[in-house]
C-alpha positions as CSV (number, residue, x, y, z in Angstrom):
1,X,38.7,-46.4,231.1
2,X,37.8,-42.3,231.0
3,X,37.4,-40.9,234.6
4,X,35.8,-37.5,235.1
5,X,37.9,-34.4,236.5
6,X,35.5,-32.1,237.9
7,X,38.3,-29.4,237.7
8,X,41.2,-30.3,235.2
9,X,44.6,-28.6,234.8
10,X,43.8,-25.9,231.8
11,X,46.8,-25.5,229.5
12,X,45.8,-23.0,226.9
13,X,49.1,-22.5,225.9
14,X,50.0,-25.5,224.6
15,X,49.6,-25.7,220.6
16,X,49.8,-28.8,220.3
17,X,46.0,-30.5,221.9
18,X,47.1,-33.2,224.6
19,X,43.6,-34.7,223.7
20,X,42.7,-37.7,221.0
21,X,39.3,-37.8,219.9
22,X,38.2,-41.9,219.4
23,X,34.5,-43.7,220.4
24,X,33.7,-44.5,223.6
25,X,33.6,-47.9,225.0
26,X,31.3,-49.3,228.3
27,X,34.5,-48.3,230.6
28,X,34.0,-44.8,229.4
29,X,29.9,-44.6,230.5
30,X,30.1,-42.9,233.8
31,X,32.7,-40.1,232.7
32,X,30.2,-39.0,230.5
33,X,27.4,-39.1,231.8
34,X,29.6,-36.8,234.8
35,X,30.4,-34.7,231.7
36,X,26.7,-34.5,231.0
37,X,25.2,-33.7,234.6
38,X,28.2,-30.7,234.6
39,X,26.9,-28.9,231.3
40,X,23.4,-29.7,231.7
41,X,23.8,-27.8,235.3
42,X,25.4,-25.3,233.4
43,X,23.5,-24.5,230.7
44,X,20.0,-25.0,232.9
45,X,19.1,-27.2,230.0
46,X,15.5,-28.3,229.8
47,X,17.0,-32.3,230.1
48,X,18.2,-32.1,233.7
49,X,15.3,-32.8,235.5
50,X,15.5,-36.7,235.5
51,X,18.4,-36.5,233.7
52,X,20.6,-39.5,234.8
53,X,22.1,-43.4,234.5
54,X,18.4,-45.2,233.1
55,X,17.7,-42.1,230.9
56,X,20.8,-41.8,228.9
57,X,20.7,-45.8,228.8
58,X,17.5,-45.4,227.5
59,X,18.9,-43.1,224.8
60,X,21.9,-44.6,224.2
61,X,22.3,-48.4,224.9
62,X,18.4,-49.3,223.5
63,X,17.6,-47.9,220.3
64,X,17.0,-50.4,217.2
65,X,20.6,-49.2,215.8
66,X,23.4,-48.9,218.6
67,X,24.4,-45.2,219.0
68,X,28.0,-44.4,218.3
69,X,29.2,-41.9,221.0
70,X,32.7,-40.4,220.5
71,X,34.9,-39.1,223.5
72,X,38.1,-36.0,223.7
73,X,40.3,-38.2,225.7
74,X,43.3,-35.9,227.6
75,X,45.3,-38.9,229.0
76,X,42.1,-41.0,230.3
77,X,40.1,-37.3,231.0
78,X,37.1,-36.9,229.9
79,X,37.6,-33.1,228.0
80,X,34.6,-33.8,225.4
81,X,31.7,-35.8,224.3
82,X,29.6,-36.1,221.5
83,X,26.4,-39.0,221.0
84,X,24.6,-39.8,217.5
85,X,21.6,-42.3,217.7
86,X,20.9,-44.1,214.0
87,X,18.0,-43.7,213.0
88,X,16.0,-45.7,210.2
89,X,14.8,-42.6,207.8
90,X,13.0,-42.7,203.9
91,X,14.6,-40.4,201.9
92,X,12.1,-40.4,198.4
93,X,10.5,-43.4,199.6
94,X,13.5,-45.2,199.7
95,X,15.1,-46.5,203.4
96,X,18.1,-44.6,204.6
97,X,20.0,-45.0,207.1
98,X,20.3,-41.5,208.5
99,X,22.0,-40.0,212.5
100,X,20.8,-37.6,215.1
101,X,23.6,-35.6,216.7
102,X,22.5,-35.1,220.2
103,X,24.9,-34.1,223.7
104,X,27.8,-32.8,222.1
105,X,30.2,-30.5,224.5
106,X,33.3,-29.4,225.5
107,X,34.3,-29.6,229.2
108,X,35.0,-25.6,230.2
109,X,38.9,-26.3,231.0
110,X,39.0,-27.8,227.7
111,X,37.3,-24.6,225.3
112,X,38.1,-23.0,222.1
113,X,41.2,-26.0,221.4
114,X,39.0,-27.4,218.5
115,X,37.8,-30.5,220.6
116,X,34.1,-30.2,219.3
117,X,35.2,-29.4,215.7
118,X,37.1,-32.7,216.3
119,X,34.6,-34.8,217.6
120,X,32.4,-34.0,215.0
121,X,34.6,-35.2,211.7
122,X,35.7,-37.8,213.7
123,X,31.4,-39.0,213.9
124,X,31.0,-38.2,210.7
125,X,33.7,-40.7,209.0
126,X,32.4,-43.2,212.1
127,X,29.2,-43.2,210.5
128,X,30.1,-43.2,206.7
129,X,31.4,-46.1,207.9
130,X,28.9,-47.7,209.5
131,X,26.1,-47.3,206.3
132,X,24.9,-43.2,207.2
133,X,23.5,-41.4,205.0
134,X,22.9,-38.6,206.3
135,X,23.4,-36.3,209.6
136,X,20.6,-34.1,211.4
137,X,21.2,-31.8,214.3
138,X,18.8,-29.1,216.7
139,X,21.4,-27.7,218.1
140,X,21.0,-24.9,220.4
141,X,22.2,-20.8,219.9
142,X,25.1,-22.0,221.4
143,X,26.8,-24.3,219.7
144,X,24.8,-23.8,216.0
145,X,28.4,-22.8,215.4
146,X,30.3,-25.4,216.3
147,X,28.5,-27.3,214.1
148,X,28.2,-24.7,211.3
149,X,30.7,-22.4,211.4
150,X,33.6,-24.3,209.4
151,X,30.6,-25.9,207.1
152,X,30.5,-29.2,207.9
153,X,26.6,-28.6,208.0
154,X,24.0,-25.8,206.5
155,X,20.9,-24.7,208.6
156,X,17.9,-26.2,206.5
157,X,16.0,-24.0,208.3
158,X,15.0,-22.9,212.0
159,X,12.3,-24.8,212.6
160,X,8.5,-23.2,212.9
161,X,7.1,-22.7,216.6
162,X,3.2,-22.1,216.7
163,X,1.2,-21.1,220.2
164,X,-2.3,-22.1,220.6
165,X,-3.8,-20.1,223.7
166,X,-5.8,-22.1,226.8
167,X,-6.3,-20.2,229.5
168,X,-6.0,-16.7,228.7
169,X,-6.7,-15.2,231.7
170,X,-3.7,-17.0,233.1
171,X,-1.2,-16.2,229.9
172,X,-1.7,-12.5,230.3
173,X,-1.1,-12.4,234.0
174,X,2.7,-14.2,233.1
175,X,3.1,-11.5,230.5
176,X,2.0,-8.4,232.5
177,X,1.5,-8.0,236.0
178,X,-1.9,-6.7,235.7
179,X,-3.4,-8.9,239.3
180,X,-6.9,-9.8,239.4
181,X,-6.8,-7.5,235.5
182,X,-6.0,-9.9,233.9
183,X,-8.6,-12.7,234.8
184,X,-11.1,-10.0,233.5
185,X,-9.2,-9.2,230.8
186,X,-9.2,-13.5,229.4
187,X,-12.5,-14.1,230.5
188,X,-12.9,-11.6,227.1
189,X,-10.2,-12.8,225.5
190,X,-11.0,-16.1,225.1
191,X,-14.5,-16.9,223.7
192,X,-13.4,-13.6,220.8
193,X,-10.0,-15.2,220.0
194,X,-12.2,-19.0,219.4
195,X,-14.6,-17.2,217.7
196,X,-12.5,-15.4,215.6
197,X,-9.5,-17.7,214.9
198,X,-11.2,-20.8,215.7
199,X,-12.9,-23.1,213.3
200,X,-14.3,-26.5,215.0
201,X,-13.7,-29.3,212.8
202,X,-16.2,-32.7,212.7
203,X,-16.4,-33.9,215.9
204,X,-14.6,-37.7,216.5
205,X,-17.1,-40.0,217.9
206,X,-16.3,-41.4,222.0
207,X,-16.4,-44.7,220.9
208,X,-13.4,-44.2,217.3
209,X,-10.9,-42.4,219.7
210,X,-8.2,-43.6,223.0
211,X,-5.4,-43.7,224.3
212,X,-2.9,-45.4,223.4
213,X,-0.9,-47.8,225.8
214,X,1.1,-49.5,223.0
215,X,1.9,-49.1,218.9
216,X,1.3,-51.8,217.3
217,X,2.3,-53.2,214.1
218,X,-1.1,-51.4,212.6
219,X,0.5,-47.5,213.2
220,X,3.4,-48.0,210.5
221,X,1.1,-47.8,207.8
222,X,-0.5,-44.7,209.3
223,X,2.7,-43.1,209.8
224,X,4.1,-44.3,205.9
225,X,1.2,-42.8,204.5
226,X,1.4,-39.3,206.6
227,X,5.3,-39.0,206.3
228,X,5.0,-39.5,202.3
229,X,3.0,-36.0,201.9
230,X,6.8,-35.0,202.3
231,X,10.7,-36.0,200.3
232,X,12.7,-37.0,204.3
233,X,11.3,-38.2,207.1
234,X,12.3,-40.6,210.2
235,X,10.9,-44.0,210.2
236,X,7.7,-43.5,213.2
237,X,7.3,-47.1,213.2
238,X,5.2,-49.7,216.0
239,X,8.8,-50.7,217.8
240,X,10.4,-46.4,217.5
241,X,7.6,-44.5,218.8
242,X,7.6,-47.4,221.6
243,X,10.8,-46.5,222.3
244,X,10.7,-42.8,221.5
245,X,7.7,-41.7,224.7
246,X,6.2,-44.8,226.0
247,X,9.4,-46.9,227.1
248,X,10.9,-43.3,228.2
249,X,11.7,-43.5,231.8
250,X,10.0,-40.4,233.0
251,X,7.0,-41.3,231.9
252,X,6.0,-38.3,230.4
253,X,3.8,-38.8,227.6
254,X,0.3,-39.5,226.6
255,X,-0.5,-41.8,223.4
256,X,-4.3,-41.2,221.9
257,X,-5.7,-42.9,218.5
258,X,-8.9,-42.7,216.2
259,X,-9.4,-46.0,214.8
260,X,-12.5,-46.7,212.5
261,X,-13.1,-49.9,210.7
262,X,-11.2,-51.2,213.5
263,X,-7.9,-49.4,212.5
264,X,-5.8,-46.9,214.1
265,X,-5.8,-43.5,211.1
266,X,-4.8,-40.7,212.9
267,X,-2.1,-41.2,216.1
268,X,-1.6,-38.2,218.4
269,X,2.0,-38.1,221.0
270,X,1.6,-34.9,224.0
271,X,2.8,-33.9,227.3
272,X,2.6,-31.4,229.9
273,X,6.1,-28.7,230.0
274,X,6.4,-25.2,230.9
275,X,7.4,-23.4,228.3
276,X,6.6,-19.5,227.2
277,X,6.3,-19.0,231.3
278,X,3.2,-20.9,231.7
279,X,2.3,-24.6,231.5
280,X,1.9,-25.7,228.0
281,X,0.7,-29.2,226.3
282,X,2.7,-30.3,224.0
283,X,2.3,-32.0,221.0
284,X,5.1,-34.3,220.6
285,X,4.2,-36.4,217.6
286,X,1.6,-37.2,215.2
287,X,0.2,-38.3,212.2
288,X,-2.5,-39.6,209.7
289,X,-3.5,-42.2,206.7
290,X,-3.5,-40.0,203.0
291,X,-7.2,-38.6,202.8
292,X,-7.3,-38.5,207.0
293,X,-6.5,-35.3,208.1
294,X,-9.9,-34.2,209.8
295,X,-9.2,-37.1,212.3
296,X,-6.7,-35.5,213.1
297,X,-7.8,-32.3,213.3
298,X,-10.6,-33.2,215.4
299,X,-8.3,-35.8,217.7
300,X,-6.1,-32.5,218.6
301,X,-9.5,-30.4,218.8
302,X,-10.2,-32.8,221.3
303,X,-7.5,-33.1,223.4
304,X,-7.0,-29.4,223.2
305,X,-10.7,-29.1,224.6
306,X,-9.6,-31.6,227.5
307,X,-6.4,-29.6,228.3
308,X,-8.3,-26.4,228.8
309,X,-10.6,-27.9,231.4
310,X,-8.0,-29.2,233.0
311,X,-6.0,-26.7,233.6
312,X,-3.2,-26.0,230.7
313,X,-2.7,-22.4,230.0
314,X,-1.4,-23.1,226.3
315,X,0.3,-25.7,224.0
316,X,2.4,-25.9,222.1
317,X,4.3,-27.7,219.0
318,X,6.6,-27.4,216.2
319,X,7.3,-28.3,213.2
320,X,7.0,-29.1,209.5
321,X,5.0,-30.6,207.1
322,X,2.0,-29.9,204.7
323,X,-0.3,-30.6,207.5
324,X,0.8,-27.7,210.3
325,X,-1.0,-25.1,207.8
326,X,-3.9,-26.9,209.4
327,X,-3.0,-26.0,212.9
328,X,-4.0,-22.7,211.9
329,X,-7.7,-23.4,211.9
330,X,-7.6,-24.2,216.1
331,X,-6.3,-20.9,216.5
332,X,-2.4,-21.8,216.9
333,X,-0.2,-18.5,215.8
334,X,2.9,-18.6,215.1
335,X,5.7,-17.4,217.7
336,X,8.1,-14.8,215.5
337,X,11.3,-15.1,216.5
338,X,12.3,-12.4,218.8
339,X,9.6,-13.8,221.0
340,X,10.9,-17.3,221.2
341,X,12.8,-18.5,224.2
342,X,14.3,-21.9,221.7
343,X,15.1,-21.6,218.5
344,X,15.0,-25.1,216.8
345,X,17.7,-24.4,213.9
346,X,17.7,-27.7,211.9
347,X,20.6,-28.7,210.4
348,X,21.6,-31.4,207.7
349,X,24.8,-33.0,205.8
350,X,24.8,-35.8,203.7
351,X,27.3,-38.2,204.0
352,X,27.1,-39.7,200.6
353,X,26.2,-38.5,196.8
354,X,22.8,-39.6,196.6
355,X,21.8,-37.5,198.9
356,X,21.6,-34.6,197.0
357,X,20.5,-31.1,197.2
358,X,16.7,-31.5,198.4
359,X,17.7,-32.3,202.4
360,X,17.7,-28.7,202.3
361,X,14.8,-27.5,201.9
362,X,12.5,-27.1,204.1
363,X,9.5,-28.5,202.4
364,X,11.3,-32.0,201.7
365,X,10.8,-33.0,205.5
366,X,8.5,-34.3,208.5
367,X,10.0,-32.7,211.4
368,X,8.0,-32.4,215.4
369,X,8.8,-32.3,218.8
370,X,9.7,-35.8,219.2
371,X,12.8,-35.5,216.8
372,X,14.3,-33.1,219.7
373,X,15.5,-35.1,222.1
374,X,15.1,-32.4,225.3
375,X,11.1,-32.5,225.7
């Protein structure tokens, strides 16, 4: 059983590492959580809010497939940890098992000894043994080189981030110290922006739209048809969506759908989060049946109107999918990388010959904020 030592003795002069990499056992879980807490406080990560045993167990012990957790063990002291959530995915319409790397870090006294690289090498061996065909990750700037620097992964793309101002006065005030003038400018800028940049979709009738308490199997067809527009995507089944959003202990999400002929044709999951220095509505995940893109656009538009009236200052979304371009009709604009405080480096690697070069083509993918575990 591992223990967490907050101040282990560092021995950088050792040429042979004193730690070894292995799979975690249940007896190691408390030490892993303690080590994660230290890293989250060090990095001031958004995930630190609400982090604890209940959140960790939801993420790693309650998915559809058993997660793989790897640790670096220095004689019973935690030196590092790396997690992989196993996910049902589709590759060219074929069901495959994929894995998303999360929460990988080296404890401070063990850095620059190759801990992260060793854990990742071991992780890929164990994932392949479990039948995983491809591995994904969205590392931050700090850990990106640890995964890509030795060629283990390739960056598919830096996932685009789009923003739509909702309260121009507050957005301007967050960027410029203008005081009451910001409110005045916002009162002018908001209507002008909406007139020039926003094309209103056909409104959704009130009786066709409503909140989702639980996803049922009818949503599977919506997700499957939305994903069919690309070559690679995570299976957004009812089971997955309920686990990812509605069963999360922190209860941050709200789900909405459009129903026609008694069945869902579009859905949207949202949450509130402080981003870019303002209070944002985040579009976490969405989908629609083939030919129902206008219904999804109308659902997004309806939520933007309601959230703006309730005081939301901006809306943010990130992702890869042909539908992302349709959001420009609602006034979303891409955030330049130099202004983006959190860049989404999307990396991948195939573990079997059946996974081809299209893995590294951004146009092959459906990615949303649902694929990033931090929000």
